[in-house]
N, C-alpha and C positions, 0 to 999 in steps of 0.2 A: 516258770524259770526261763530266763533268756538263754537261747542255745548258742549264742556267740562265744567263740573260743577266746578265753582270757589269757591263758598261758599255754605255750607250746614248747616242750623240750624235744629237741631233735638230735638223735644219735649222740647223746651226751656221754663223753668218755673222760674219766678223771684217773690219772695215773700218778701214784706216789712212789717214786723210785722203783718203777716196774710193777708195783701192785695196783691192779685195776679196782679202784673203789667203786667206780661206775663204768659200765661197759655197754656202750651204744644204747643208752636208756632213752626210750621214747615215752612221753606222757603228755596228754592234753587235759586241760581243765576248762570247763565252761563257766561262763559268768553265772554267779549265784549257786554254784554247785557245792555240795558237801562231799568231800572225798577222804576216806581213811586209807592210810598207807601202813602196811604191816610187813613183817619179815624177820628172819632170825638175826641175832647179833652179827654185825659185820656185813649185813646185806647192802649197805650203802644209804640207809635212810637219812642219817645226819648229813652226809655229804650231799645228798639230793637237796636238802634245805640250804646248805652252804652255797651251792651253785646258784640257786635262785636268788639268794640275798647278796651275792657278790663276794662272799667271804672266801670262796674258792673259785679259781678260774679253771674251766674245763680244758683238758688237753685237746679235745676235739668236740665238735657239735655246736649247737646254737640254742639260745634261750630267747624266745619271743614273748614279750609281755605287752598286751594292748597294742599289738602290731609293731612294737619297737624291740630291737635287740638290746639285751641287758649286758652283753659281753663287753668287758672293759670299763664298765661304769663302777664308781665307788659305791660302797655299801650305803652311805647316807643319801646318795643321789637315787639309788634304787628304792630306798625307803620313801623318799619324797615322791617317787613315781606312783606309790601306792602299794608297796609290799611291806606288810607288818609281820613280825615274828615274835612268838612267845616261847621262851626257852623252858626247859624242864623245871628248873628251880625258879621260883617267883622272883622277879627283879622289880621290887617296889621300894619306896622310901619308907622304911620302917619307923623312923622317928617323926614322920608326918602323919596327919590324920587321913582317913579315907577320902574325905572331901579334898584335902590339899593334894593328894596323889592324883585325883581326877582333874583338879584344876590345872596341874602341870600337863596332863594329857591333852586337854581340850584347848589350852591357851595357844594363841598364834599372834606373833611369833613366840616360840617357846623360849622363855627367858626367866632367870631367877628374879629379875627386877619386876616382871609382871606378877609373880607370885607374892613377892614382898609387898608390893604396892596394891595388891588385890585388884589388879586391872582386869577384872572378869566381867564380861558383858552379860546382859540379861539372857541372851540366847545361849550363852555358854553355861550359865547357871541352870537353865532349863535342861540342857543336854546332860549335865552332871546328875541332876535329879533323875532323868530318864535312865542313865547308866546304872545308878545305884538300885533302881527298881528292877532292872533286868537281871542283875546278879544278886538280888535279895540282900543288899547291904544298907538299905535305907535307915535301919535302926542303928547302924554302926558309923553314921556320918562323922561324928566327932571322936571316934575311937582311933587311937594310934594304930597304924597298919601292923606294927610289930606285935600287937596284942591279939590279932586275928588268928583263928585256927588255920592250919595248913591249907585246907580246902578253901576257906574264905580268902586267903592270900592269892590262891590260884585264880579265884573269880575276880578279885580286884585287878589283877594284872590283865585278865581277859577284858575287863571293862575299860582299862586304860588303853588296851590295844584297839578296841572298838572306837574309843574316843578320838583316836588319831585318824579315823575314817579311811582305813586302807581298802583298796579294791581286793586285795588278797591277804588272807590271814593264815599264817603258818603256825600251827599249835603243836608243840613237841611234848609228848607224854604228860598231858594235863592231869591225869588221875593217879600218878605215882604217889603212893603214900596216903591216899584218900580212903575214907571209910566207904562201905558199900552205898550208904545213903548219899554221901557227897559225890561218889562216882556217878550214880544215877542222875543226880541233879546237874552235874557237869555235862553229861550226855544230852540232857534235855536243853540245857543252855546253848550248847553248840548247834544243836538242831534248829533252835529258834533263831539263831543268827544267820543261818544259811538262807539263800533266797535273796536277801538284801545284801549279804556278803558272800564272797567265795571263801570257803574254809577248807584247809587241809589239816588233817589230824593224824599224828603218828603216835601209836601206842602199842603195848604188848597185851593189854587186858582184853581178852576175846569177848567177854560179856559186855564190856563197855563198847567195843567196836560193834557188836551185834545190836546194841541199843541205839547206836547212831542211825541205823537203818539206811545206810548210804552205800554207794558203790565203793568197792575196796580194790586197791592195787597192792599186789604182793611182790615185794622186791626180794631177789636172791642173787648173790654174787654180782651185784651192781647193775642188774637189769630187771625189767618187769617180767615176772614169771607167769602171772595170771591177773586178770581183771574181771570184775563182775560183782554181783551181790554176794553177801555173806553166805547165802545158801549155795550159790554157784561155786565159790572158791572152796567151801568145805567139802565138796564132792570131787574136787580136782585132785587126781592122784599125785601129781607133781607137788602140789602144795602140801598134801598130807605127808609126803615123803620128806620134804625139806624143812617143814615148819610145824604144821598142826599135829603131826604124829610124834613130835618130840615132847619130853616132859616140859611142864610150864616153867618159864624163866622166873 
């Protein structure tokens, strides 16, 4: 793994009418790292992603990505710099086939005209084939995306995200509503993507987080409460008190 820092959040504070959604949050991500982010509801996990992607401007602090400040940049410009985000609910084109969804993902420039005219280059077709194999959807190439299972829709969107070749992938609750088997497969998929990609995963499913076998950042009240391996944070009394000791969400 490359030890170069890809993302650096420095004293990030976000205040919504006096409520501190994030409070002097500091977090570093190295290139190629897989990082899980957990915490109770209201801990600031979504706001943390919103700040990175430019959806929310911090009240104070700095966001450095690949050595450049992201503050003040529009969301689409941050995306072009190499930040990709997958939301909790799959955002795919359900009336298009699996292949057509991936064609949109890998096409450059992204334009409906390219899709209509099938202006897809050989190297892009090779990339689509690679992506379908990664997410085990090669047998669904001509299926409408809307006919896929919930888990398969999640994998398709992850493949579409990978197809955009972001330097940083932000993945929000990818196993919500998935079966145990789909959850395990999703963990294995995200693990396989790290190294080549830097991946941040937010989720509440502790078995899923454990299977990721990654470093974990625990957020609480808008700041980092604890960081380390799953084994480390499970023994931290502060984490037990505010999160792991609570009934499952």
